[in-house]
Steps between C-alpha positions, in 0.01 A plus 500: 500500500249492790122493442379854588219356698734349750592694815819709444680365796831321483513186716785396731589156392741230635647275243607167684751338276709673255557246227381549156122507601542733793756728337316556172172541693660754717622701189147490353348632818759769527424611142141544601600731788477257797746481792687165519694351785702191391549225753725195445719262700784564247711801612637531154151558358411737775823691437413531116148616565639743761711663231213506259662214287341186391619165642381336180560550141188597324451762223380841624493392876820653607372850358170474666658417833741785475229744425297381795805521730584854371143606584532352845230229443729190524663367815634171618491352839517175708148551655158627429374845548209531737326749264472288190188485287592181304751221527586288197657163568731395222720261668655205303355152533753299318443125398636238729668181395164315519341754254289667779543868582705623797239699692705571820603854391143585425387374840783685673395825334139429596595442862692828499219691323268376782736629770538834321125540476472492882738805511311694226403860566296566188122516547410290189570126470822408317425352153719191415552395150680168436669478176718191577440177317315253711288186441116525537385505853814640648337827611228325695704218637831655583520878450193625688554248793847651525374847490219417750755336749724811479235781521196350668177635353341378177622629164333846408514630841876590513626394161 
């Protein structure tokens, strides 16, 4: 239940990555009345979300997605909507053979986000929330430089 002191305005949120974290987060956001656009590289996951079905097995998630879909607040697509309020990045960062995390998918999404920000039509900056597992310092040393290279201005001015 929302705190009554909060603005009563649904956000338009992109969920980048539709694994367990992204899908369950999307279901919870739909339950709170937000609009969610699922984005993933897997066509199977996009097809599931596009029908209001969960691509992962997690109790209660399928029902929440179906309700959000029936209410017209759940969509799936291969690209970002230029009118988003928030983008949540939940892409996988699996362990490599050497025990380090594979950050390539995260950096590719960061690059694509930077490019999407340049096409943005909404007046407010796009809030980016990273929920992917990363080692300390990854944001400063890899993600922010990737965003900066793709979009130009400093963080906070357009994202």
